[in-house]
C-alpha positions, 0 to 999 in steps of 0.5 A, a space after each residue: 181111731 178104732 180101739 181093740 179092747 180085751 176084758 171089755 165085758 168085765 166090771 172095769 171094761 164096761 165103763 171103759 167101753 161106754 166112755 170110748 163110745 162117748 168120746 167118739 172112738 169106734 170099738 172092737 172087743 174080744 169076747 169068750 161069748 159074743 152072744 152074751 147079754 153084755 156083748 150083745 148090748 155093746 153091739 146094739 147100743 154102741 155099734 161095737 164089733 164083737 170078735 170071738 176069742 181068748 188071749 190064750 188062743 193066738 189064732 183068734 187074736 190075729 183076726 181080731 186085731 186087724 184094722 185097729 189102731 190101738 189096744 186097751 188090754 184089761 184081761 185079768 183074774 184074781 183067782 185061778 181055775 184050770 188053764 186060767 192061771 196068773 202066769 197064763 192069763 196075765 203074762 202069757 196072755 199079754 205077750 200074745 196080745 202084744 205079738 198080735 198087735 205087732 203083726 197087725 201094725 198096731 202101735 198104741 197099747 194101754 195096759 191094765 196092771 195093778 198097784 203093788 206090782 214090782 220086781 220083788 213082789 211076794 204074791 204070784 198075782 203081782 209077780 205075773 203082773 210085773 212080768 206082763 209089764 216088762 213084756 209091754 215095756 219091751 214090746 216095741 209099742 207106744 205103751 201106757 201102763 196103769 196100776 189101779 188100787 182097789 177099784 170100786 163102783 156099782 158092779 164091783 166085787 169088793 164093796 158089794 161083797 161087804 154090803 151083802 155080808 152086812 145085810 145078812 150077818 151081824 158080824 163082818 169078818 176082817 182078814 189081813 193086817 188091820 193096819 195095811 193101807 189101801 187107796 180105793 179108786 172109783 171105776 169112773 176115774 180108772 176108765 177116764 184115765 184109760 180113754 184120755 191116755 189114747 190121745 195124750 202124747 205125754 202118757 206114752 212110755 209112762 206108768 201111772 198109779 191110779 189111787 183114791 185121795 184117801 188112805 184107809 185100813 180095812 177096818 176103817 174101809 168097812 166102817 165107811 161102808 157101814 156108815 153109808 148103809 146106816 148099819 151097825 155090825 161087829 167086826 171080827 178079826 179072823 186069825 191068819 192061820 184060820 184065814 189061810 186054812 179057809 182059803 186053802 179049802 176053798 181053793 181045793 173045793 171050788 174048782 173040783 166040785 163047783 167048777 168055779 174059781 175060789 172066792 178067796 185064795 191064799 194069794 189074796 191073803 198075801 196081798 191083804 197083808 201088804 200096803 196098797 198105796 201109791 202116788 196118784 198125783 201125776 195121773 190126776 194132773 195129766 188127765 184132769 181127774 176128779 177127786 172123790 172120797 170113798 164114802 161119797 163114791 159108794 153112797 151113790 149105789 150103797 146109800 139106801 138102808 
């Protein structure tokens, strides 16, 4: 089976590509920069095919999908810049990949969504993810949809951000509701689920939550990072109005002056005020996933003082 992967060079994508090749799949991936270091490593180490393209460029997708048997669609953003809006990347991009898959005769489609995605979502991120899910469900393909909670691992942007703050500051800011609940999940579990679903007929037509075995609040999550790093820091609650003002300023400054997406936006604050929990048992049982506690998982790459 030849698998086509979008978002392959991202944090989750890199782990999925590694596991696809370990499982014996041949692989082709879409890349903005086929000459980039990660893309070149995929080609040299795994014998993967790189195809230059963009999920918003329909013409690039037809050539990329020809001759493949399955799609793993991972492309997503957490902050917007230019044409890379939630609606464009998540919804329109998914619609474009689905249409190209149909034209290429590709039936199997495994889709990355997010925990918290629902029809009555408040955040634009989750709204665009729901619209993408609806496109997949009605796209005439044998689909599987995964909704991960916060994903952590050696190259994540979440735990590593807090670790950096902890190393360089005596104060750790805490945004969002202090009692909002999360179920962080290791990237290895997410990747295993995607790869195993390709050969699991019982996964077709299903939507799975991918959750860790613990339910944590943001303060307790930070406490576990501190404990693993063997540090003591003051946690400082950031008032909602202050956080919203900071996010609005970053949204204005970063795209205009630095030509980068803002590291914090108001949509993220909305999501930090919501519970982000689900039922991970169906995925664990079907795919034989390992259970691991958050502190044990992050100790593998944040355990040194």
